[in-house]
N, C-alpha and C positions, 0 to 999 in steps of 0.2 A: 169915327175909330175902325181900320180894316182888321178883319180875323184873319188867323192864319190857320195852318193846315193841322198843325201839333198841337201838344200841352201847353199849359203854361211851362217856361223856361226857369229849369234849377238854376240857383244862384250859383256862382263861380264860386265861391269860399267851400261850398257842401262838395264840388265834386273835387277841388284839391283834397279834402280831407280824406276822401273814399280811399283817391291812390295813394296818400301814405299809408294808410291805414292796410291796403292792401304790400303795397312795398314792404312792410314793417311782416304781415304775416307771410310773407314770401320768404324774407329773410330769415325766418324765424323757422319755419319749414327746412330750409337749406341747413340752415345749423343742423338742426335736428338729424336732417338726414346723413350730414356729414360724421356726426356723432354716432349716430349707426352704422353708417359704412365702417367705422373706426372701431366700435366695439365690435362687428362681427369680424373685422381683420385681424383683431387681436386675439378674438375666443378661436377663429382660425388657427392663428399660429399657436395659442396655447394646446388646443387639440391637437395640432402635428406635432407639438414639442413632447405633447406626453404620449400619444398614443403612435405616432406615425414616423417620429425621427429615428436617426440610427443610434442613438443614444435610449430610446425607448427600448428599439429593438436589444440593447445587449443587457439593459435594464430587467426587460421577460426573461431573458435566459439567468440571470443570477436570480429571480426570483423563485424561479422551477426551482435551482437548486437547493436554495434556502428551502424551499417545502418538500423536499428530497420525493419532487417527481421527476425521477430518471427518466422513465420513459418519453416524459413530453419532452423533457430536456434532450435527448437525442434526438427527437424528430424534429428542432427547429433547423432550419435550411442550414447547409452549411455545417453542422455537427458531427456527424455521422460520416467515417472515413473508410477508405477498401483499402485492400493490400498496395497498390497502386498510389495511393498518396502517403500511404506509410512509408514505403521505398523511396519514393523523391524525396521526404524530410527525412533522409537518412535513420529512421525506425524500423525496427523490425514487423514485418510483412505478418507474422502470425499471434501481433499480439491478443491475449484474450480480452473477451469483452465481461470476464467475470465480473469485474466490479462496478460496470456502468448499471447499478441497480441500489435502489431507494435504503438497503440494508449496509451498503459500504460507505455512506454518503456521512460527512461530519456536520455540526455546525458552521453555517456562516450567515454572515450577519453584518449590521452598518455598511451597507454597501452606497457606494455615493458617486455619481461621475465627477472625475476630479479633470479630465481633460479631453479636449476634442480638438481633433483637426482633419485638415482634407488634402490629401496628396492625390492628386490627379482622381480618378474613380472610386478611390479606396480612401475612406474614413476611419480613422484609428481611434477609438475612445478608450480612455484610461478609467479604470473602477478602481475605488479603494475600499477596505471590507477589513473584517475582523474573521479568521477561519480558526476554530476555536479560542484559545489563548494568545494567538497571533495574528498580527497586523500586517496585511499586505497589499501588494498593488499588480496589477495585469491589464496589457493594456492588448485590445483587441480591433483585427482589423475586419472591415464589413465592407459591404458594395450594395448597389442596388439589385435587386433578384427583378430581372424580366424588366420590361417598357411597353409602352401602352396603357397601361395601368391609370385609373384618376388617382388613388390611393397609393404612394410608396410602397416597394415591397423591399426587405433586407434581406443578407444572409453574410453569412460569415466566410469572407473573404480566405480566412486559415480557421481550420478547426479550432473549438476550443480545447479539443481532449489531447491528453500528455500521454507519454508512457512510462510507467514505472518499470524499469528494468531489477527485477528484485532477486536478489540472491540469498537465502536461508539454509543453512548450516546448522545441523543437529536435529532436525527433523524433516517429516516429508507434509506436517501440515500447519499452519498459522492462521493467524485471524490478523484482520485490517476494518479498521473500528470495528471490532466485535464480530465481523461477518467471518464465519470458518472456510478456509479452504486450504482444500488438499491438491499439492502438485500433479498428483496423477489425474486432477479433474479438469487443470489448466492448462496443462501440457501437451503441446501436439502430438508427444510419444504418450501420451494417455498412461497406461500402466507400467511401460518399458521407461518412464521417465527418469532422468539423470538427476539422483539427488543432489548431487553438486553444480547443475547446471542452473543459469541464471533464467528468473521466467518474466517476460514481457506481459504488462498489464496495461490496459488501456484506463484512464480515470479523468475525470472531468478535473477542468481547471477554470475558476478557482476552487482549491478544497484540500483540508488537511486530512493525510493518509496515516493512521499511527499502526505498524507493522511488529506485533508481537505475538510471542510462541508461547505456549500453556499445556503441556502434555505430561502423562507421569514420568516422563523419562527425564524433558528437558524444558527449561522455561526462559524467559528473557523478559526485563522490565517493558520494553517496547521500542521501538524507535521514529520518531514521527518526521514527516517530509510533507514538505507545502508544496503542492502543485501550484506554481502560480504563471507558467508561460505555456502557451499553446503550442501544440504541436511540437514539444520539443520529450528529450529521453531525461529519464532522471535517475541513477545506479542507486539503489539501496543494497548493503549487505548489513543483514543480522545473524550474530552467532550466539545461536544460545548456549546456555551452560547447565551443565546437569542437576538435576533435583538432587535433593536430600535422598529419596524416595528410592529412584533408580542408582545410587551411590552405594545405599543402603542392600539393595537387593544384588547389586554386583560383588558387593563383600562377601554376603553368603553365598552366593555363587562361587567364586576364589573358595574361602572356607569349605565348602562340601566336595569343592573339587582334589583338596589338598588332603582331606581328610579318605576320601576314597582310594586315592593314592597311598596312603599310609597303610590302607587294610592291603594292600600289595605283598607277599612275603619273599619278596626279592631284593636282593641288594639294589639294580637300577631297576625303579618302578617305571612300566611303560609308558610313557608318554607325560611324564612328571619330569618337576626343575627341581626335582634332587635326587640322591642317590650316595652310595657309599662303592669303595674300590678297595680291594684286598689283593695281596699277590700269595694268599695262601688258600686254603680249603675252609668253608665254611662248617660247621656241624648244628645240623638242625637249620631251621629256616628261621632267617631275620625277624624281628618284630620291630615296626616303626610306629611313631606317633608323632604330632604337630606338638610342637611343645610353645611356640609363638608363631601366632596367626599374624600375615601380614595386615598392616593397614594400607587398604585400599583405597584410591582417589581415582577420579575420573577426569580425563582433559581432552577437548575437542579435537580432534586430528581428520582435517578433511572435508568428507562425507559424514564419516562415522566419528568411534571415539577411543579413548587409548588409555590401559593402564600404564601409569608412569612405572620404573624400577622402583622397588619396596623389598625391606629386607623382612625376612623369616627364619625360623629354624623348625627342622627337625630332632627327634631323636631315634637311636639304633641302637637296640639290641641283639645283637648275635655272637654265638661261641664261634673262633675261629681257630683251626689245627693249623700247627706248621707242616709244611710238606717236608720239611728236612729233619724233624725229630720226633715227632709227633705231639709234642705237647698241645695245649688247651689253653686258649687267654679267651675270654669275657671280653667282648667290647663292649661297653656302655656309655656312651658319649655325643651329645647335641653335633647337628650335621647343618652348619646355616646356609643360607641362599637366597636368591632372589627372585623374586615375580614379578612378570610385566603380561601385557596382553593386547588384545584388538578387537574392538567389540562392533559388529556390525547391526546397524537396526535393519530387519527382515521388513518387506511390504505389508507384513499384516500387523507390525507393531511390535514383534516380540524384537528381543535382543539376543547375536549369537556370540556367544565370550569366547575367544581362543586366549587360553592362557599358556604361558613359557617362561623361560628363565632359565637359570642354571646355579651351578654352586658358586659361592661366595667367595 
């Protein structure tokens, strides 16, 4: 027998078996690799959707409002606005930022993305939510912020701020969601602020804003407005009503005024709504008294208040001597008259009451 250079030859069946095992292992590794790639892709897609997508950007802004983190919400790209942007949107360029603070925010909850559409480089995200006890829906426009970064960044294409154009009549001070505001503090005219002029106030949207007046002079149960449209104006008018305390003070002031009028021992008390006319001479000084004080009410009148005309009765006691025959006649009678007036609330919060009226 002739020897060969190699070792003993492997059986043909063993080689075939190893090839099959190798093919199977490679197949399994391929499947595992594909599954890993798919898992990584799904994880990346999930991470993108949760942290880096347009909807994640909007939900982050909403969460800041829910947590009353006003300063952080204002710092989100595209939220803050300047005078030029306000004017371009047809809004007052002097709108105050006084309400862009935690104390002026109300409850916001149950935020949920309900729609997403893409229009060119603008993505529109619609969010449903509950603001206080009201259900609302707001659509935000966002776009990519810059290019070339590995992870996408977003900004609001239209600021989500809105402007409440607020007119409060009957009070220089009011509250928004419990946050106290004085017109002179937020008006561009400061101490010279017109009490009847509307105040433009920037607010976050979405948000519920309840405006109320609660002063010793005037009060109102409040007016709630939902800011649900980005960069829109919201006109709000609030008419405060006089408090019982205020009416009581005005009643006392009017009574004191009429009582002081009655102390004047003349036929026509100066600056007073009652008097008595005679064609003869009086003998001695007349004596006045108020026998029926008016029942005063107070009603709004522009940026002030007014006392509607109401009835009252004075009484005069005077001796009258005839210029023809010198006879003396005692006049002892009631003199009906009416009272009305204007009330102006002064900058220090006190009220100036001007009483007028005349013979009934």
